[in-house]
N, C-alpha and C positions, 0 to 999 in steps of 0.2 A: 446896231443892236447893243443893248446894254442891260445890265441887271438892275432892276428897281429894288435896291436893298433897303432903303431907309424909310419907306412910307407904306403902311398897311391899313386897310379899311375893313372893319368888322360890321356886320349887320345882325341885330337881334331885337326881339320884341321889347324887352324892358331890362331894367337892372334891379328887379325885385329879388327877394331871397329865394333862390332856386338853383338846382344843379347846373343847368345850362348857363345861367347867368353867372354863377360863381366861376365856372370854367372859362367863360369869356373874359371876365375880369382878371383871373389869374394869368391867362395867356397874354393879355394886353400888357399887364405889368411886367411879365417876364421878357417880352420883346423889347419894351422900353429900357429895361435893365441892360439889354444887349446893344443899346445904342440906336434902336430903330424908332421911328415915329409911328404912333398908332392913333387912329380915330375910330370911335365906336358910334355907329349910326343906330339910334333906337327909335322905335315907333312912338313911345311916350315915356314919361318919367314919374308916373305916380308910384308912390311907395318904393322909390328907388334907393333902398337902404344900402345896396352894394356900391352905389356911387361913392360912398365914403371910403371904400377900400381901394378905389382907383388911384394909381399914381398921378400926381399933379401934371405929369408930362403927357398923359393920355387925354385927348380931346373927345368931347361928346357932342354929337349932332342930333338934335331932337326933331323928329318929323311931326310930332304932335298929332298923331292919328291913333285911333283905338284898335283897329284891326288890320291885319295884313292886306285884306281885300280893299282897304281904303287907301293904301300907301302908294299905288302905282305912279301917279303923276308927281307927287312930292319926292318920291325916291328917284324918279327919272331926273327931276330938276337938280337934286342933290348930287347925283352922279355927274351930271354935266357941269355944274358949278365948281366941283372939286376936281374935275378932269380925272375921274376914277377909272382905272383900267383893270382892276382886280378887286374882288370882294370875297372875304371869308364870311359865310352866312351860317347862322346857328339854328335855323328852323326849316322844316319842310316847306311850309306855306310861303315864307319869304324867298326861299330858293326858287319856287315857281314864279313869283312876281318878278324876280330878276331875269329869269329865262324869257318871260313874256316881254319885258322891257327891251331886252337884247334883240328879240325877234321883230317886235313892232317898229323899233326905231333903228334897226340894223346897226347896233352899237358894237364896237370892239371891246367887249367886256369879258374878262376871264372869271368864271364863277367856281369857287371852291366851297362845297357844301359839307357842313359837319352834321352827320346823322346822330341825333341825340336820344333816340328811342327805337325799340323794335317796331318797324313800320307795320308789319302784319298784325302784331298784337295791338298796336295803337288803333288801327282800323276796326278791329274786332270789338274793342271796348268803348268806342266813341258813342255818345248818347244823342247829341244835338243833330238835327237834320243837316245843317250846313257842313259840319265836320265829318259826319258819317257818309254823306253822299256827294255833296258838291266838292268839298275840299279833297276827299278821297279820290274822286275822278281826276281832278286837276293834278294832284300829286302823281298818280299813276301815269298820267299822260305826259307831264312835263318835267318831273323831278330829275329823271335820268338824262336830261339834256344839259345838265351842268357839266363842267369840264373835269372835275375831280371830286370824289366823295371821300370824306374821312369818317371811318367807322370807329366807335369807341371800344369795340370788343370783337373777338373772333367770331362769336355767334352772330353778331350784327352784320359783319362782313359777309358771312356765308348766306344770310338771308337776303342781303342786298344783291349779291351775285345771282341768286336764284330769281329775284324779282325784276332785274333790269332787262331781261329779254335780249333783243338784238343790240342794245346799246353797248358801245365799247368803252364807256366811261370807266376809268380805273378806280378801284376802291382800295384804300390803304387803312390799316389799323394803326391808330395812335391812342394809347391808353390815356385816360385822364391822369393828372398829377396833382399832388398836394403843393400848394404855394410854398408852404414851410412845413417840413417834417419836424414835429416837436422834438426838441433836444431834452432828453431826460437828465436833469442835473441831480436828481435824487433817485433812489431805487424805486422801481415801479410799485404801485400800491398792491400789497398782497393781503390787505385786510378783507375779511369776508363782508359782503353786503347782501342785500336781498333784492336788488334792483335788476329787472330785465328791461332793457332800454330799446325804444324805437325812436329814431330821429328822421323826420321827413314831413312832407305835406299830407294832410288828412284828406285824401281824395281816393276815388274808387280804384285807381291804378294800384294803390298800395295794399289793397286786400286786407283791410284792418279788422273787419268783422271776423274774418277767418283767424287773424292773429289773436283777437280777444277770446274766441272760442277755444283755440288751441291752448292759450294760457290758462283758461279755466280747467282744462284737462290736466295741465302741468301742476296746478295747485293741489291736486289730489295726492301728488308725491311730495310736495313741499308747500304746505299751507301758508308759510311766512313770506312767500315771494311777492314782490311788488312790480307791476308792469307800469312803466312810465313812458308816456307818449309825448315827445317834444316836437311841436310843430302846430300849424294851423291849417285850416282848409274848409271846403264846403261841406264836409261830412262830420264836422265836429259835433254838432247838436245830435245828429243821429247816432253817433258813436257813444256819446254820453248817455243817451236814452237806452242804448243796447247794454251798456255797463250796468245801469240801474235795474233794467229788466231782469238781469241775471243775478242781482244782488252782489255785484263785485265792486261796489263803490269804495270799499276799504282796501282793495287790492289793486285797483287800476286808477291811475290819475292821468288826466290830460292837462298838461301844464302850459300849453301855448308855445308861441315862438320864443326863441332865446338867442341872444347875441353871444352868449357864453356857453356853448354846447360842451366845451371842454370839461366843465364841472361835472356834467352828467357822465361823460366817458370815464372820468376818474373814479366815480362812485359805483359804477355798474358792475354786475357780475358777467353779463353777456349782452351783446347788441344783436337785435334781430331784424330780419327783413323778410316780408311775406308777399312781396309784390307779384301781380299778374305778369308784369313785364318791366324791364328797366332798359336804360341805355348802357351806362356803366356807373354803378352806384358808388359814388364817392364816400358815402357814409360808412361803407365797409372798410375802406382804406383808412379813413379818419379814425375809426374805432380801433383798428389794428395798430395805428401809430401810437396809441396810448397803452399798448399791451393788452387790449381788450379783445377776447375771442368773439367771433361772430357766428350766428346761425342764420342761414338763408335758404329759401326755396331755390331750386335750380331752375329759375325762370329765364326766359330769353330777355335780355342777354347781359353778360357781365359778371355775375357772381362766380361762374365756373372759371373765369380768368383770374379772379382775385383770391378765392379760397383754396388754400393748400390743406387738404383734409388732416385734421388733428395736429396741424402745425399752427395755423392761425384761425381755424374755425371748422364748422361742419356744414356741408352742402347737403340739403335734404332733397333727394331725387323723387321720392314718393310724395305727391302733393295732397296729403291728407292731414287733417287736424291732429290725428293720433300720432302720425310720424313726426310732425313738427313739434308737438308737445314732448315726445320722447327725446328729440334732439336737444331741446332746451334743457331738460333734466340731465342729459348726457354731458352737455357742455358745462353745466354747473358742477357736476361731480368729477369731471376730468381734471387731471393734474397738468395744467398748461405751463409751458415755459414762456413767461411773459416777455423776456428779452427776445426770444425767437419770433414771437408774434410781432413785436415792434420792428424787428429787422426785416420782416417780410415786405414792408412797404417801400423799401429802397428800390424795388423793381419799378416803381412809379415815380422816378425822380423828375424834377423840373428840367434838368439839363437834357435828359434823353428825349423828353417830349418836345422841347423847343427845337432841338436839332432836327427832329423828324418833321416838324411844321415848316421850318425854314427850307428844307429840301423840296417841299411842295410849293411854298409861296414865293420863293426866290426863282423867278423865271425870266427869260429874255423878253423884253418888251421893245417893240419897234420905236 
């Protein structure tokens, strides 16, 4: 028996610009910095902008398939060709594929699954027939047959514990971390601005029509405010139409994706999150790292682990537009200690997270 210390395999859909993908890249880079070898297996590499952020020491294996349901045989062949004994997987669907491969071919494969979103809320808000019914059934039936689950937040762990039924799979909380916490070489920006900032994908999960409506209410208290939405997604056109229908085109801007989000964090008054559900929203930590206060709905899950009320932000428990608008105005008027805000992110250091991952991933292998 010996410890397989030096080689880890990750499995993820893609390396597009997204939270799970960013966390995958950050962890791979951190493990290679510690002397380990990491290979990332991806289904496909379209729009793989995060590949540029990978350490040259990280290998990428491309399965060249569009969907998890198409990956079964290519993934099996990859596991066999690379003699893989353990995989850290970053999606629910691919976790199920790995469980099926292990069962069908009786493989000795240790599966560690990283839960990236609230499972119950994800099911509730799915629209497509495949994801709402077929994928949901498969996940409920097979996901909890993995060997270990990593939850990104306390709320997510509690939900998974309630959903797993008779399964004895352990669930461990490991918070996301920032790859690099910005080092402030100059005093944090104390100049007043008018920007209320959102950063993320423009999709239904983010509840952005609610955000725009709440912002419209906030404008009654401060007509000079500007809402800036940084990101792209399938709701962009509908959101633009919504903005114009309300006559808010001079106060709301959709600027698209940005590789330099830091410039927006540095300019904004407050960063907002109105999601129906999250896994562990890195955007709140990133905003705090620049001394920027945050306002978030108390959605499942993650914000309540991050926000320290009136130290680094405001957690909105009442999910109404009026309550969210009031919190935005409150955050703008409150006298924040920006240094205290930026210090709050040190709870989410890379060193703590890597140590926690290694405690799970370093296991005796025959």
